[in-house]
Structure formats: structure tokens, C-alpha cells
C-alpha positions as CSV (number, residue, x, y, z in Angstrom):
1,X,20.7,50.4,45.1
2,X,23.6,49.7,47.2
3,X,27.0,49.7,45.7
4,X,30.6,50.2,46.8
5,X,31.9,53.7,45.7
6,X,35.4,54.9,45.3
7,X,36.3,58.2,45.2
8,X,40.2,58.5,45.9
9,X,43.0,56.6,47.5
10,X,42.7,58.9,50.7
11,X,39.2,57.8,51.5
12,X,38.1,54.5,52.2
13,X,35.9,52.7,49.9
14,X,32.2,52.7,51.2
15,X,28.5,51.4,50.5
16,X,26.4,54.0,49.1
17,X,22.9,54.6,47.8
18,X,23.4,54.9,44.0
19,X,20.8,55.4,41.1
20,X,20.9,53.0,38.3
21,X,19.4,53.4,34.9
22,X,17.4,50.6,33.0
23,X,19.7,48.8,30.6
24,X,20.1,50.7,27.3
25,X,19.8,49.0,23.8
26,X,22.3,45.8,23.8
27,X,22.4,45.8,27.5
28,X,21.1,43.9,30.2
29,X,20.4,44.1,33.7
30,X,22.1,41.6,36.2
31,X,21.4,41.0,39.8
32,X,24.4,40.2,41.6
33,X,24.9,36.9,43.6
34,X,28.5,37.4,44.4
35,X,31.6,39.3,43.3
36,X,35.3,38.2,43.7
37,X,37.7,40.9,45.4
38,X,40.7,41.1,42.9
39,X,44.2,42.7,42.6
40,X,42.7,45.0,40.0
41,X,40.6,46.4,42.9
42,X,43.4,47.2,44.7
43,X,45.3,49.0,42.0
44,X,42.2,51.3,41.9
45,X,42.1,51.8,45.8
46,X,45.8,52.3,45.9
47,X,45.7,54.8,42.8
48,X,48.3,52.6,40.6
49,X,45.8,53.4,37.6
50,X,44.2,56.3,36.5
51,X,40.3,55.8,36.8
52,X,37.5,58.1,36.7
53,X,36.0,59.1,40.0
54,X,33.7,58.5,41.6
55,X,33.1,54.9,40.3
56,X,31.3,51.7,41.3
57,X,33.8,49.1,42.1
58,X,34.2,45.3,41.2
59,X,34.7,43.6,37.9
60,X,34.3,39.9,38.7
61,X,30.9,38.4,39.4
62,X,28.0,36.3,38.7
63,X,24.3,36.5,39.0
64,X,20.9,36.3,37.2
65,X,19.6,38.6,34.2
66,X,16.8,40.8,35.9
67,X,16.1,42.7,32.8
68,X,17.0,42.7,29.1
69,X,17.5,45.9,26.9
70,X,16.1,46.6,23.6
71,X,18.4,44.8,20.6
72,X,19.3,41.9,22.9
73,X,19.1,38.4,21.6
74,X,20.1,34.8,23.0
75,X,19.5,36.2,26.9
76,X,16.4,36.5,28.9
77,X,15.3,37.3,32.5
78,X,16.1,34.4,34.9
79,X,19.2,33.3,32.9
80,X,22.4,32.5,35.2
81,X,25.3,34.6,33.8
82,X,28.9,34.9,34.6
83,X,30.2,38.5,33.9
84,X,33.1,39.1,31.6
85,X,35.2,42.5,31.8
86,X,36.1,41.9,28.0
87,X,32.4,42.5,26.2
88,X,33.4,41.8,22.6
89,X,31.8,43.6,19.9
90,X,31.9,40.7,17.5
91,X,32.6,43.1,14.4
92,X,36.3,44.8,14.8
93,X,39.1,42.7,13.0
94,X,40.1,40.8,16.2
95,X,36.8,39.9,17.1
96,X,36.5,38.3,13.4
97,X,39.9,36.9,13.7
98,X,38.6,34.7,16.9
99,X,40.6,37.0,19.4
100,X,37.9,38.8,21.3
101,X,40.1,39.6,24.1
102,X,41.9,41.8,22.2
103,X,38.4,43.6,20.5
104,X,39.0,47.4,20.2
105,X,35.7,48.2,21.3
106,X,35.9,46.5,24.6
107,X,39.0,48.3,25.2
108,X,37.2,51.5,25.1
109,X,35.2,50.3,27.6
110,X,37.5,48.9,30.0
111,X,39.7,52.2,29.5
112,X,39.9,55.3,31.5
113,X,36.3,56.6,30.6
114,X,34.2,54.4,32.8
115,X,31.4,54.3,30.6
116,X,29.8,51.9,28.6
117,X,29.8,50.9,24.7
118,X,27.5,54.2,23.7
119,X,30.2,56.3,25.8
120,X,27.6,57.0,28.8
121,X,26.9,55.8,32.1
122,X,24.0,54.1,33.8
123,X,24.7,55.0,37.6
124,X,24.6,58.3,38.9
125,X,25.2,59.6,42.8
126,X,23.5,62.9,44.3
127,X,22.4,63.9,41.1
128,X,25.7,63.3,39.0
129,X,26.8,60.5,36.7
130,X,29.3,58.2,37.9
131,X,31.5,55.9,36.5
132,X,31.4,51.9,35.7
133,X,34.6,49.9,36.4
134,X,35.7,47.8,33.5
135,X,32.2,47.8,32.2
136,X,30.9,45.6,34.9
137,X,30.9,47.1,38.3
138,X,30.0,44.4,40.2
139,X,30.4,45.4,44.0
140,X,26.6,46.2,43.7
141,X,22.9,44.8,44.2
142,X,22.8,45.1,40.3
143,X,25.0,45.7,37.1
144,X,24.1,47.2,33.8
145,X,26.4,45.2,31.5
146,X,26.7,44.9,27.5
147,X,25.0,41.7,26.8
148,X,28.1,40.0,25.0
149,X,29.6,40.7,28.7
150,X,26.7,38.6,30.4
151,X,27.8,35.0,29.4
152,X,24.9,32.5,30.0
153,X,26.2,29.4,32.0
154,X,24.3,26.2,33.5
155,X,21.9,26.8,36.2
156,X,23.1,24.1,38.3
157,X,26.4,25.7,39.1
158,X,26.5,27.6,42.5
159,X,26.7,31.2,41.3
160,X,28.8,32.5,44.3
161,X,31.7,30.0,43.3
162,X,31.6,30.5,39.8
163,X,31.8,34.5,40.2
164,X,35.6,33.6,40.0
165,X,35.6,32.5,36.8
166,X,34.9,35.8,35.4
167,X,38.5,37.1,36.2
168,X,40.7,34.9,38.5
169,X,40.2,31.5,36.8
170,X,39.6,32.6,33.1
171,X,42.9,34.6,33.3
172,X,44.7,31.6,34.9
173,X,43.6,29.0,33.1
174,X,43.6,30.8,29.9
175,X,47.1,32.1,30.5
176,X,48.1,28.3,30.4
177,X,45.7,27.0,27.5
178,X,45.3,29.9,25.4
179,X,48.2,32.3,25.4
180,X,51.1,30.3,26.1
181,X,49.4,26.7,25.0
182,X,51.4,24.8,27.4
183,X,52.5,21.3,26.3
184,X,52.3,17.8,28.0
185,X,55.3,17.3,29.7
186,X,56.5,20.8,30.0
187,X,58.2,22.3,33.1
188,X,56.4,25.2,34.6
189,X,57.0,27.8,37.5
190,X,54.2,29.7,38.9
191,X,55.2,33.0,40.6
192,X,52.4,34.1,42.9
193,X,49.7,31.9,44.3
194,X,46.8,34.3,44.7
195,X,43.4,33.5,43.1
196,X,45.1,34.0,39.5
197,X,48.4,32.1,40.2
198,X,46.3,29.1,41.9
199,X,44.3,29.1,38.6
200,X,47.6,29.2,36.7
201,X,48.5,26.1,38.8
202,X,45.4,24.4,37.8
203,X,45.5,25.1,34.1
204,X,49.1,23.5,34.0
205,X,47.8,20.7,35.8
206,X,45.0,20.5,33.0
207,X,47.6,20.8,30.4
208,X,49.3,17.9,32.0
209,X,52.7,19.6,32.9
210,X,55.1,17.5,34.3
211,X,56.8,19.4,36.6
212,X,54.7,22.7,38.3
213,X,56.8,24.4,40.6
214,X,54.7,26.9,42.7
215,X,56.3,30.3,44.3
216,X,55.0,32.4,47.1
217,X,55.9,34.1,50.4
218,X,53.4,32.3,52.2
219,X,53.6,29.0,53.3
220,X,49.7,28.4,53.3
221,X,49.3,29.4,49.9
222,X,52.0,27.2,48.6
223,X,50.5,24.4,50.3
224,X,47.2,24.7,49.0
225,X,49.1,25.2,45.4
226,X,50.2,21.5,46.4
227,X,46.7,20.3,46.7
228,X,45.7,22.0,43.4
229,X,48.5,20.3,41.6
230,X,51.7,21.9,41.8
231,X,54.7,19.3,42.2
232,X,57.0,21.5,44.0
233,X,56.8,24.3,46.1
234,X,59.3,27.2,46.8
235,X,59.1,29.5,49.6
236,X,60.4,32.8,48.5
237,X,60.3,34.2,52.1
238,X,63.6,32.1,52.7
239,X,65.4,31.4,49.7
240,X,66.1,33.2,46.2
241,X,63.2,31.9,44.3
242,X,65.1,31.7,41.1
243,X,68.1,29.9,42.6
244,X,65.6,27.5,44.2
245,X,63.7,27.0,40.9
246,X,66.9,26.0,38.8
247,X,68.0,23.7,41.6
248,X,64.5,21.9,41.0
249,X,64.8,22.5,37.2
250,X,68.6,22.9,36.3
251,X,68.0,23.4,32.7
252,X,65.5,25.9,33.6
253,X,61.7,26.1,32.8
254,X,59.8,25.6,29.8
255,X,57.3,28.4,30.9
256,X,57.5,30.6,34.0
257,X,54.2,32.7,34.8
258,X,54.4,36.1,36.9
259,X,51.0,35.9,38.3
260,X,51.9,38.9,40.6
261,X,52.8,41.8,38.5
262,X,56.1,43.3,40.1
263,X,58.8,44.4,38.5
264,X,61.2,42.1,40.7
265,X,58.8,39.1,39.7
266,X,59.0,39.8,35.9
267,X,62.5,39.7,36.3
268,X,62.5,36.7,38.2
269,X,60.3,35.1,35.4
270,X,62.6,35.5,32.8
271,X,65.5,34.8,34.7
272,X,63.9,31.1,35.2
273,X,63.7,30.3,31.6
274,X,65.5,27.5,30.0
275,X,66.2,27.3,26.3
276,X,63.3,28.3,24.2
277,X,61.3,29.0,27.1
278,X,58.5,31.7,27.7
279,X,57.8,34.2,30.5
280,X,54.3,34.7,30.7
281,X,53.0,38.2,32.3
282,X,49.7,37.7,33.9
283,X,49.7,40.0,36.9
284,X,49.4,43.6,36.3
285,X,51.9,46.1,37.5
286,X,51.2,49.8,38.3
287,X,50.9,52.0,35.2
288,X,54.6,53.0,34.1
289,X,56.4,50.3,35.8
290,X,59.3,48.9,33.7
291,X,61.7,45.8,33.4
292,X,65.2,45.6,32.1
293,X,66.5,42.3,30.3
294,X,69.3,41.5,28.0
295,X,68.0,41.1,24.5
296,X,70.9,39.1,23.3
297,X,70.6,36.7,25.9
298,X,66.7,36.3,25.3
299,X,67.5,36.1,21.4
300,X,70.5,33.5,21.8
301,X,68.1,31.3,23.9
302,X,65.3,31.5,21.7
303,X,63.0,32.7,24.7
304,X,59.9,34.9,24.4
305,X,58.2,37.3,26.7
306,X,54.4,36.9,26.3
307,X,51.8,39.4,27.8
308,X,48.3,37.6,28.5
309,X,45.4,39.7,28.7
310,X,42.5,38.0,30.5
311,X,44.0,34.9,29.6
312,X,43.3,35.4,25.9
313,X,39.7,33.9,26.4
314,X,37.0,33.6,24.2
315,X,34.2,34.7,26.9
316,X,31.0,33.2,25.0
317,X,32.9,29.8,24.9
318,X,35.6,29.4,27.4
319,X,33.7,30.7,30.2
320,X,30.9,28.0,30.1
321,X,33.5,25.4,29.4
322,X,35.4,26.4,32.6
323,X,32.1,26.1,34.5
324,X,31.6,22.6,33.1
325,X,35.2,21.5,34.3
326,X,34.5,23.0,37.6
327,X,31.0,21.0,37.7
328,X,32.8,17.9,36.5
329,X,35.7,18.2,39.2
330,X,38.4,18.9,37.0
331,X,38.7,22.4,38.3
332,X,38.7,22.8,42.3
333,X,37.2,26.4,43.0
334,X,35.6,26.0,46.2
335,X,39.7,25.8,47.6
336,X,39.8,29.3,46.3
337,X,37.1,31.2,48.3
338,X,39.0,32.7,51.6
339,X,35.6,34.4,52.9
340,X,32.1,35.4,52.1
341,X,31.4,39.0,53.2
342,X,28.5,41.6,52.8
343,X,29.1,44.6,50.5
344,X,29.7,46.6,53.6
345,X,32.8,44.8,54.5
346,X,34.7,45.6,51.1
347,X,37.3,47.7,52.6
348,X,38.1,45.0,55.0
349,X,38.4,42.8,52.1
350,X,40.8,45.1,50.4
351,X,42.9,45.4,53.4
352,X,43.1,41.4,53.6
353,X,43.9,41.1,50.0
354,X,46.8,43.5,50.3
355,X,47.9,42.1,53.5
356,X,48.2,38.6,51.6
357,X,45.7,37.3,53.9
358,X,43.1,36.1,51.3
359,X,42.9,34.1,48.1
360,X,39.5,35.2,47.0
361,X,36.9,37.0,49.1
362,X,33.4,37.0,47.6
363,X,31.3,40.1,48.4
364,X,27.5,38.7,48.8
365,X,24.9,41.4,48.1
């Protein structure tokens, strides 16, 4: 199959002919309809995170099941699926406590090994095994994934658009509804209006927040945030975002979502909080990045800092529900699509994302 292969940060990603094995026990093969280009892919290309190389990129996508491996029940050839890069085992203590985003087995798949649940890879290049990315590797014509990471959805939903539900939308909306459990009437700030941040904005709208303050360096992105539910916009290219947010909300905000993941934006999120507020860290920083804050001030103000991994989602139920909300008109996902490009344009798509010119580019194998 054709797949986008990353080797090292000094070389451009490119499409290669990759050998792919049939699905193993508990796995399925998915023909990819579309794959979203995410900042996590950008972290890989920049060398921000330690990953095995070479690897097939991509972790957000949707498609149709082409083959079902032994031991799989509940899925059949022809099923439409959204790929979840958290593929829960269903048996560890976190899964049994209904927190599958914390699954310990899934964490070994998305960790630095680049393998599937049995500790091996289904991919090879020039006679040598190569790595999966986050157990998905969706920048390809086909993906071999754990069955629990292929979430069956309704067949009338457009596969290209709902590909984004597998990461950006689940992460952003889930951070609001699951991790933070934002209450109706809350005052919310969202730092960063990319694919995840705009999904946070929509999650806050679904939660019936009274104020949703969108913060970004790009006027086109904060304008789009306004179309998707933000009540106020802050142009961080011309004003200090903390001062601007506190001018709009003099008592501070109840929830500040950092959808970028820089040390500066995390510090800004904490500084925006009012009494009892929570800073929710959604965007992912480079490995080893640290942020300083004053513990006494945090404690005296009864504030919290919450980490949100994959929006604390329950993939098997939350992903189909998000697709339903899109089809019902409650989630506006078409507005997030910046472009639809072939696999050969993966490098250009990553460049556009890094330059801030794209919300979500879809690669269409």
C-alpha cells in the first residue's frame, strides 16, 4: 500500500510503498477514506517527541472495514468506522472503572514502541519492520488496528468529515463535557482556535456556557470561533490575552482551556482563572516542557489544573454520539475542514499547519 513514512526530522516525509500484513488476532484492516493532519503529527515531524523510526504517520481517520481478524466480534466487513488512537483493553482497572482513556494496555500501544497490542508490527519497508504511530498509522491506504480502536458509526455520515471525530473533535468536546464537566452558565476561555480549540468552543456551546472567549493570534480563526459559538474574541497578536480576558470577565473565568500546549499558553490559562476556576490542559507540549505557578495562590483561590488526555472519552459510546450530534446539526464540523489533499501532499499539509494556515487538512488516499 501507499503510506506516508517519517524517518527523521531532517528529512521530508514522503509516500512509500509499504508492505502490510493481514490483521492478527483481535485486529481489523480498515480502508482509509480520510485522515486528519493533527498537531501531534507535527510534533513527530519536528522531533519534539521520541518515536521509533521509520514509522507510518497519522492517528486520526475514518474508513471502511476491509478484513476482520480472528477473535473479533461485533464488527464486520463493510462497517463504517472512526479510528480511535486509544484502543481500550476492557479489562484493566481503569477500563473496569469506566475510564477507558486511561487504559494501561492502550498506553503501551501509544507509547514509544510503535507496535500493536501483541508487541509486534504489521508494517514493513524494504524487508524490515517499521512502526505504527499511536496504534493507528492512518496516513495510508489501509490501517491495521485493534478492534476496540475501530468504532462503528452510522453509514449515512460522510467518512471524510467524521474522520476528525477520531481525535480533534473527541479531544476538544470531551475536554469540556468529560474532563471539566463545564456547568451551564459558566464563563469559559479557549486559548488556541485550531481543530481542537474550535472543538472546545463547540463543546462549551453544547454545555450552555454563558460566555465563551476565544483567543488566538489569527483573526480568521477567532472569527470562525465566533461562527461556532464563541461570544467574545481576543486577538492575541495585538493585546495581552490575560489582560484582555480579565477585562471581559473581571472576576476571571471558571474554565480556561489551553488548546495549544506551549508553556506560555499554559501559564496564561492559569492566570485567567477566577475563584474556584480550573485550567484544562488539552494541547500537548514538547516532551520535558515545564511550567511554574504559585501553589499558595492556587490553593487559596480553590483552583485546579486538569490534564485532559483524549478528552477523557469513552470511545465506544462517545464517538458514535459525537457523529450523531454532527448529523443532527449540533456540531458544525464542515467548517473545520481547510482542504482535502492526496497523500502525496502530507508534507505541504504539515507545513500549512505549522504556519497556522490550516485548521484541519484531510488527506484522502
